[in-house]
N, C-alpha and C positions, 0 to 999 in steps of 0.2 A: 559360469554364465551370470550376468547381472539380471536384475528384475526391474520392471518399469510398468507404470500404469499407462495404458493406451486406450484410444477410441478409434473405431473404424467407421463410425457414422455419428451424426448429431442426434441428440435425443435426451432422455432423462438420465439420471445418475447411473442407471443400469448399463449404459453403454461403456462405462469404464471397466476395464478388465486388467488383471495383473498377469503379465506374460514374462517369459524369459527373453532376454536380448543379448547380443554379443557384448562381451566386456569392452568398455570403451578404450580407445587408444588415442592419445593426444596428438593432434596435428601441430604444425608449427604455430607457436603463439598460444597454445592451449595447455591446460592442465586437466588431469583426471581427479575428480573429487569423490571420495566415498561419502555419500550423503548420510548424515546422522539425523537430520530433521528437514522437513519441507513445509513451507508456509502455504496455506490454502487461502486464496483470495476470491472475492466475488467475480472478478474478471474471468477466473478459471471456469466458473459456473456458466457465465454468459456465453463464453466461447464454446464450451461443451454442448450447450443446448441449441446453439445457432442463433441465440438472441443478438449476439454481437457477431455478425457474419465474418467468416474467413474464406479463403479459397477452398474449393472442393477437396475433400479428403481423398487422396490417391494412394496413400500408404498409412500404416498405423500412426496416428498422431499422438505425440507425447504430451503429458500434462505437467503444469507447474512452472512458475517463473522464478520463485524464490526458494533458497535452501541454505544449508550450512553443513560443513563436514570437514574432512581431512584430505589434504592433497596426497595422492598416492603415486602419481607419475607426472612428468613434466615434458612438454614438447620443446623442440628447438626454438631458440630465440626468446625464451622466458628467463628473465634475469632477476625478477623481484620476488619470486616465490620458490619455496623449497619443499621437497617431500617431507611430510609431517606437519606442515603448517595447517593450522585451523583457520578456515576461511568461511565468510558469508558470501553466498552466490546470489547474483541479481541480474535482471535483464537478460535472461536466457530462456530456454524452453526445455522441459523434461526433468524437473527436479523431483517429481514424484517417482523416485527410482532409488536403487541401492548404490548406483555409481553413475557419473556423468562426466563427459568431456566438455569443458567450458573455456571460453576465451579468458586468458589470464587477466585482462582488463576488467572482467566481470566478477572477479574473486578478490575480496578484501580481507586481509588478515585480521582475525578477531583478537582483541586483548584477552589475557588470561581470565579476567573477571567476567567475560561474556560467554554464556553457554550457547549450545547449538540452537536451541529453540528460540532464544533471543535473536541470534543472527539470522535465522530463517524467517523471522517475523518482520524484518525491516524493509526489504526491497521495494515492493510496489507501494505499500502505505507510506513509508517514510519518504520515498522518492517523490510521490505525488504531492504530499504535504509540503516538503521542502521546496520543490520547484515552483509550486503555486504561490507560496508566500514570497519567494524571491522574485517571481515575475510581477507580483503586485507591489513589491518594494516595502514589505512590512518590516518595521524596525522601531527604534526608540521613539516614544511619544504617540504611537498609533493606538487606536482602540479598534480592535478587529472583531467583527461580527462573524461568527463561525457557525454554520448550520450543520447539524449531525455531528456534534462534537464527541459523541461517545463511540463512534466507529473507529476502526484502526487508523484511517487517514485523519480523522478529526482529532483523536488523542495525540497523534504525532504532531499535527499542526499546532495544537495548544502548546505543546512543550517546546517546539522550535520558536514559536512567537514569543513566549515568555523568556526563553533564553536570550532572545535578541532585544529585550527591553520593551516589548509591546504588552498592552493589556488586552484581555480577551473576554468577550461575552459569547458563551457557547450554548446552543440549543440542544435539547435532547429529551428523552422520555423521563417520566417520574423516577424510574429505578436508576437512572444514570446520574442524577443530580449530585450525589456525594462524590462520585468518581470525578466528575468535571471539576468540582471544587478542589479535590485533592491535587489535581494537575495544575491548579493555579488560575482557573477560569471562573468567571461569574456565571453560574448556571441559570438557564431559563428553560422552562417547560414549553415544548411546542404545542400547537393546537390553536383553537379559536382565541382571538385576542393577543396573538403572538407579538404583533408590532408594539402594542402598548406596554406589554411586559418588558420588551427589550428597551423601550424608551425609559421605563422606570429604572431598569438596571443600569443604564448609562448615566442617569441623573443629568447633571449639567454638561457632561462631556459630549463632544461630537464623535460619532462613529465615523471613522475615516476610511475604512476598507472592509470588504465583506467577501467571504468565500463560502460557496454553497456546496455542501456534500449531500444534501437531502433530495434536491430535485423537485420539491413540491411547489405548487403555485404560491402558497403562503410564504415560503422561504424566499422565493424570487421577489414577491411583492414587498416583503419587509425590507429586503436589501435595497430595492429601488427607492423606497420611501425614506430610508434612513441614511443612505450614503450619497453625497452630492455628486461625486466624481464617478461616472459610470465606468471609466477606464480602471477604477480600483474595485470593481465588482466582477467576480468570476465564478463560474460553476465548473465542477468536475463531473457533473451528471447530465446536465441539459445541453450537451454539445450541439445537437442538431438544430435547436431553436434559440440558442443563446444570442445570436446576432439580431433576432427580432426584438429582443429586449434592449439591445444596445450595450450588452455586456460581453465580457471575454469568456472563453471556454478553453480548458486545458484537457485534451483527450475527452473521455466521456462521450464518445461518438461525434466529436467535433470534426467538421470537414477541414479545419485549419490545422496543419501538422505542427508539432512542436518545433521550435527553432533549434539550431545547434547548441546555443547557450542553454536553452531549457533542458535539452537532453543531457548536457554536461552537469547541470544542477541535479538532475535525478540520480546520476551516478555518484555525485559528490555526497549525496544524502546518506549513503550507507556507511562510509568511514566516519562521517560526522556523527551519525547516530550511534555507531559502535563506541566512539570515544565518550559520548555523553552517558551511555549506559555504564561504561566502566567507571565514570566519575560519580555515578549515582544520581544523575540529573535527567534521566530519561527512563521511564518505566513502560512496560507492555502488559496489558491486561490479557491474560490467557484464558481460553476456553478449553474445550475437550482436546485431549491428545490421543490420537488413534493410530493403530498399526497401518502401514502402507496399504495392506490388502483391503482396508476399509475406507478407501478414498471415496467410494460412492456414498457411504454414510456421511462423510464430511460434507459432500456437496448437498445432500439432503438437509443437513442441519442448517446450512447457509440459506438454501432456498426457502425453507419453512421458518426462518428466523427463530429456530428452536434452541440456539446456543448463543451466549454472549461471550465476547472475547475472541482472541485469535486462535484459530484451529490449526494444529500442527500434526503432520503425519510423521511417524517414526518407522523407518525401514527395519 
């Protein structure tokens, strides 16, 4: 029997329990992956608690969207993967587990230089960052204002933007300034006087595009004041009220669904990120690594902001 973390009701971290589940069998177009690492994301916490509503729970709901491991079985119609391949899994549900059947299209082969924790850390953060920047057309010559640069999405966004030839001003707390600088951004401390500090950091240059991952009123206000083209301002947090500011929103509670192209960009981010990691051009800041059975503790750490860096579960 495999094991998986499930919930049967919404609530606090204590609703997460480790149970035995049938060993997965791949359907057509699927592979079974023995999970070696599962990435923990803030959206996991929001959905578990009911903060981000889902349909009512009618059967045990599995947890986790991102993971990495080894292919152990292949369903019919799968041509690009083999038993024994090391893969990063993304855009699925149930990676908090020892094994999982996933669509082959959602499993990307990892280069030898990439370990399971790195592969498991990419999915949602890298996908969100990559798609948001592509949607905003970030590239050579841009000066990007990035709010919440020290989070997993923010760190991925800095690295993609720099790889594409853009310059980045990234906001974050006092303790994150050196990390932001290491990634190639100009760091700015958030808080009172934010707009002026950003202006000082930009100097004579025009800030051409902004991405908000903080969701604060000051972040939105600074973006509106500093970027002339509101079509090049977006948030991944303030989806419900983004339209009232005249800016774009990508997920984050937005009533506007992602386009087919945007969904394709999110999937594309994983193999691109894996390649950059293998080349030494993309790094991930890791936090605690916990056993699968301690998924509830991982959620507590995220909810209380008690840990910095990507949290990974190990079956």
